[in-house]
C-alpha positions as CSV (number, residue, x, y, z in Angstrom):
1,X,-6.2,23.1,4.2
2,X,-5.6,20.0,2.0
3,X,-2.4,18.1,2.7
4,X,-0.5,16.9,-0.3
5,X,-0.4,13.1,-0.6
6,X,3.4,13.0,-0.3
7,X,3.1,14.8,3.1
8,X,0.1,13.2,4.7
9,X,1.9,10.7,6.8
10,X,4.9,12.8,8.0
11,X,3.5,13.1,11.6
12,X,2.5,9.4,11.7
13,X,5.6,7.6,10.6
14,X,6.3,5.7,13.8
15,X,2.8,4.4,14.1
16,X,2.7,3.6,10.3
17,X,5.9,1.5,10.5
18,X,5.0,-0.3,13.7
19,X,1.3,-1.0,13.2
20,X,0.5,-1.2,9.6
21,X,-0.3,-4.7,8.4
22,X,2.4,-6.6,6.4
23,X,1.7,-8.9,3.4
24,X,1.4,-12.7,3.6
25,X,4.2,-14.8,2.1
26,X,1.7,-16.4,-0.3
27,X,2.0,-13.2,-2.4
28,X,5.6,-14.2,-3.3
29,X,4.6,-17.8,-3.9
30,X,1.8,-16.7,-6.3
31,X,4.1,-14.3,-8.2
32,X,6.7,-17.1,-8.6
33,X,4.1,-19.5,-9.9
34,X,2.0,-17.2,-12.1
35,X,4.6,-14.6,-13.3
36,X,7.9,-16.3,-13.2
37,X,9.3,-14.1,-10.4
38,X,12.9,-15.1,-9.5
39,X,15.3,-13.8,-6.9
40,X,17.5,-12.4,-9.7
41,X,14.7,-10.0,-10.9
42,X,15.0,-6.3,-10.0
43,X,12.1,-4.6,-8.3
44,X,11.0,-1.0,-8.3
45,X,8.7,-0.5,-5.3
46,X,6.9,2.7,-5.8
47,X,5.4,4.7,-2.9
48,X,7.5,2.4,-0.7
49,X,6.6,4.3,2.5
50,X,8.6,2.7,5.4
51,X,9.4,-0.4,3.3
52,X,6.6,-2.8,4.2
53,X,6.1,-4.0,0.6
54,X,9.8,-3.8,-0.2
55,X,10.7,-6.1,2.7
56,X,8.6,-8.8,1.1
57,X,10.8,-8.8,-2.0
58,X,14.0,-8.3,-0.2
59,X,13.3,-11.5,1.7
60,X,12.9,-13.2,-1.6
61,X,16.4,-12.2,-2.6
62,X,15.4,-9.5,-5.0
63,X,17.3,-6.2,-5.4
64,X,14.8,-3.4,-4.7
65,X,14.7,0.2,-5.6
66,X,12.4,1.7,-2.9
67,X,11.0,4.9,-4.4
68,X,9.4,7.2,-1.7
69,X,8.9,11.0,-1.8
70,X,8.2,11.5,1.9
71,X,11.5,12.1,3.7
72,X,10.5,11.1,7.2
73,X,9.0,7.8,5.9
74,X,12.0,7.2,3.7
75,X,14.4,7.8,6.6
76,X,12.4,5.5,8.9
77,X,12.4,2.7,6.2
78,X,16.1,3.1,5.7
79,X,16.8,2.7,9.4
80,X,14.4,-0.2,9.7
81,X,15.9,-2.1,6.7
82,X,19.5,-1.0,7.1
83,X,20.8,-4.6,7.3
84,X,19.6,-5.4,3.7
85,X,22.3,-4.9,1.2
86,X,20.1,-5.5,-1.8
87,X,18.1,-2.2,-1.3
88,X,18.5,1.3,-2.5
89,X,16.2,4.2,-1.4
90,X,15.2,6.7,-4.0
91,X,13.7,10.2,-3.5
92,X,11.1,10.2,-6.2
93,X,7.5,9.9,-7.1
94,X,5.4,7.5,-9.1
95,X,5.2,10.0,-11.9
96,X,8.9,10.8,-11.8
97,X,10.9,8.1,-10.1
98,X,14.3,9.4,-11.3
99,X,15.3,5.8,-12.1
100,X,17.2,5.0,-15.4
101,X,15.3,3.6,-18.4
102,X,14.4,-0.1,-18.5
103,X,16.1,-0.8,-15.1
104,X,13.7,-3.2,-13.5
105,X,11.8,-6.4,-14.3
106,X,8.9,-5.7,-11.9
107,X,7.2,-2.5,-10.8
108,X,5.3,-2.9,-7.5
109,X,2.7,-0.4,-6.4
110,X,1.3,-1.3,-3.0
111,X,-0.9,0.6,-0.5
112,X,-0.1,4.0,-2.0
113,X,-1.1,3.4,-5.6
114,X,-4.5,5.1,-5.3
115,X,-2.7,8.4,-4.9
116,X,-0.9,8.2,-8.3
117,X,-1.8,10.1,-11.5
118,X,-2.7,7.2,-13.7
119,X,-1.6,8.6,-17.1
120,X,1.7,10.0,-16.0
121,X,2.5,7.0,-13.8
122,X,1.7,4.5,-16.6
123,X,4.2,6.3,-18.9
124,X,6.8,6.3,-16.2
125,X,6.3,2.6,-15.5
126,X,6.7,1.8,-19.2
127,X,9.9,3.8,-19.2
128,X,11.6,2.1,-16.2
129,X,10.4,-1.4,-17.0
130,X,12.5,-3.8,-19.1
131,X,10.7,-4.6,-22.4
132,X,8.1,-7.3,-22.2
133,X,9.6,-10.6,-23.3
134,X,7.7,-13.8,-24.1
135,X,10.7,-16.0,-25.0
136,X,11.1,-18.5,-22.1
137,X,14.8,-19.1,-23.1
138,X,15.7,-15.5,-22.2
139,X,16.4,-14.9,-18.5
140,X,14.2,-11.8,-17.8
141,X,10.5,-11.7,-18.3
142,X,10.1,-7.9,-18.3
143,X,7.2,-5.6,-18.1
144,X,5.4,-6.8,-15.0
145,X,3.3,-4.4,-13.0
146,X,2.1,-5.7,-9.6
147,X,-0.5,-3.8,-7.7
148,X,-1.0,-4.9,-4.1
149,X,-2.9,-3.7,-1.0
150,X,-4.5,-4.8,2.2
151,X,-8.2,-4.3,2.1
152,X,-9.7,-4.0,5.6
153,X,-13.0,-5.8,6.0
154,X,-15.7,-3.5,7.3
155,X,-18.7,-5.6,8.1
156,X,-17.8,-9.3,8.8
157,X,-17.8,-9.0,12.6
158,X,-19.6,-6.7,15.1
159,X,-16.2,-5.1,16.0
160,X,-15.3,-4.3,12.4
161,X,-18.7,-2.7,11.8
162,X,-18.3,-0.6,14.9
163,X,-14.7,0.4,13.9
164,X,-16.0,1.5,10.5
165,X,-18.6,3.6,12.2
166,X,-15.8,5.2,14.3
167,X,-13.9,6.1,11.2
168,X,-17.0,7.6,9.6
169,X,-17.6,9.7,12.7
170,X,-14.1,11.0,13.3
171,X,-12.4,10.7,9.9
172,X,-11.5,14.2,8.7
173,X,-11.6,13.2,5.1
174,X,-12.1,9.4,5.3
175,X,-14.9,9.3,2.7
176,X,-13.1,11.5,0.3
177,X,-9.8,9.6,0.2
178,X,-11.0,6.1,1.0
179,X,-9.5,3.9,-1.7
180,X,-12.8,2.2,-2.1
181,X,-14.3,5.5,-3.3
182,X,-11.5,7.5,-4.8
183,X,-12.3,10.5,-7.1
184,X,-11.4,10.2,-10.7
185,X,-8.7,12.5,-12.1
186,X,-11.1,14.0,-14.6
187,X,-13.6,15.0,-12.0
188,X,-11.8,15.4,-8.7
189,X,-14.6,17.5,-7.1
190,X,-17.5,15.6,-8.6
191,X,-19.6,12.8,-7.1
192,X,-18.4,10.4,-9.8
193,X,-15.9,8.2,-8.0
194,X,-13.8,5.1,-8.9
195,X,-12.9,2.2,-6.7
196,X,-9.4,0.7,-6.5
197,X,-10.4,-2.2,-8.8
198,X,-11.5,0.3,-11.5
199,X,-8.2,2.2,-11.1
200,X,-6.4,-1.2,-11.6
201,X,-8.1,-1.5,-14.9
202,X,-7.0,2.0,-15.9
203,X,-3.4,1.1,-15.1
204,X,-3.4,-2.0,-17.3
205,X,-5.2,-0.3,-20.2
206,X,-7.4,-3.3,-20.8
207,X,-4.6,-5.9,-20.9
208,X,-5.2,-9.3,-19.3
209,X,-4.4,-9.3,-15.6
210,X,-4.1,-11.9,-12.9
211,X,-6.2,-11.3,-9.8
212,X,-5.5,-13.1,-6.5
213,X,-6.8,-12.8,-3.0
214,X,-5.4,-13.9,0.3
215,X,-6.8,-13.8,3.9
216,X,-4.7,-11.7,6.2
217,X,-6.1,-11.5,9.7
218,X,-4.1,-9.6,12.2
219,X,-4.7,-10.1,16.0
220,X,-4.2,-6.9,17.9
221,X,-4.0,-5.9,21.5
222,X,-5.2,-2.4,22.5
223,X,-1.9,-0.7,21.8
224,X,-1.8,-2.3,18.4
225,X,-5.4,-1.2,17.6
226,X,-4.7,2.4,18.7
227,X,-1.5,2.5,16.7
228,X,-3.3,1.2,13.6
229,X,-6.0,3.9,14.0
230,X,-3.6,6.8,14.5
231,X,-1.4,5.6,11.6
232,X,-4.3,6.7,9.3
233,X,-3.9,10.1,7.7
234,X,-7.7,10.7,7.7
235,X,-8.2,10.8,11.5
236,X,-7.3,13.6,14.0
237,X,-3.7,13.6,15.1
238,X,-2.7,13.8,18.7
239,X,-3.4,17.3,20.0
240,X,-6.0,18.0,17.3
241,X,-9.7,18.5,17.9
242,X,-11.7,15.4,18.7
243,X,-8.6,13.2,19.1
244,X,-9.1,12.5,22.8
245,X,-12.8,11.8,22.2
246,X,-12.0,9.4,19.4
247,X,-9.4,7.5,21.5
248,X,-11.9,7.2,24.3
249,X,-14.5,5.6,22.0
250,X,-11.9,3.3,20.6
251,X,-11.0,2.0,24.1
252,X,-14.7,1.4,24.7
253,X,-14.9,-0.6,21.5
254,X,-11.9,-2.7,22.5
255,X,-13.2,-3.3,26.0
256,X,-16.5,-4.5,24.5
257,X,-15.3,-6.7,21.7
258,X,-11.9,-8.1,22.7
259,X,-11.4,-11.7,23.6
260,X,-8.5,-12.6,25.9
261,X,-7.0,-9.1,25.4
262,X,-7.1,-9.2,21.6
263,X,-9.3,-8.4,18.6
264,X,-9.0,-9.6,15.0
265,X,-8.4,-6.9,12.4
266,X,-9.4,-8.7,9.2
267,X,-7.9,-7.9,5.9
268,X,-8.0,-9.4,2.4
269,X,-4.8,-8.9,0.6
270,X,-5.5,-8.1,-3.1
271,X,-3.0,-8.8,-5.7
272,X,-3.1,-7.8,-9.4
273,X,-0.4,-8.5,-11.9
274,X,0.0,-8.0,-15.6
275,X,2.5,-7.1,-18.3
276,X,2.5,-3.6,-19.7
């Protein structure tokens, strides 16, 4: 049985919130320099999950609409970020945010963007974004789409190679939903696949985009590593077949490759930005 994208993480919310990697501060610095981002700009964070990407912009002083269709994730995010007054949670999807027309200066699509229907989402983003404005004397810049995600390195260390092999062995649909090899909408059951970078080009419809990369290495103890693994929707959940076997092999990997009780999970944070 195939689980709908909006429901895939319902049983993994706690691990997702606690163990998923955050984004480096350099993302905000780059957006300030390259796109004119200001604290006064309004952000729509689409597929906000538990608020990892939203928190980055909240700390910059932005008002954020956090749009998330999964109720357990939305509730967990609201609890975690309850002290922020410049945040409003929205029960909506990328294709139907329920936000008013032209309400935001920036749309941010982070780790979840590879689940979106490109054509419907593009139309929705155009609807909710303020019109593009190239006049520097007018306060808002309008029309900016930011696509952001943490790309886990798979082969730069012996541990990362072994971890990738673990995912390939135990992942229930890891290959099918891996964002590096995501099926096209036109041929969902075919062997023709598209990477995240190709989907980025589809979102921007050929317009010029900025592309930036930032190192984002995360040291983890065993509990952190286990939490990161089980936060993934494509591995067996606790109580399911092969879960105990998978966790046993993970412990062996950690025991073999850790240094001083930690291993480095290495990511490259990828940032794309352009005006629609």
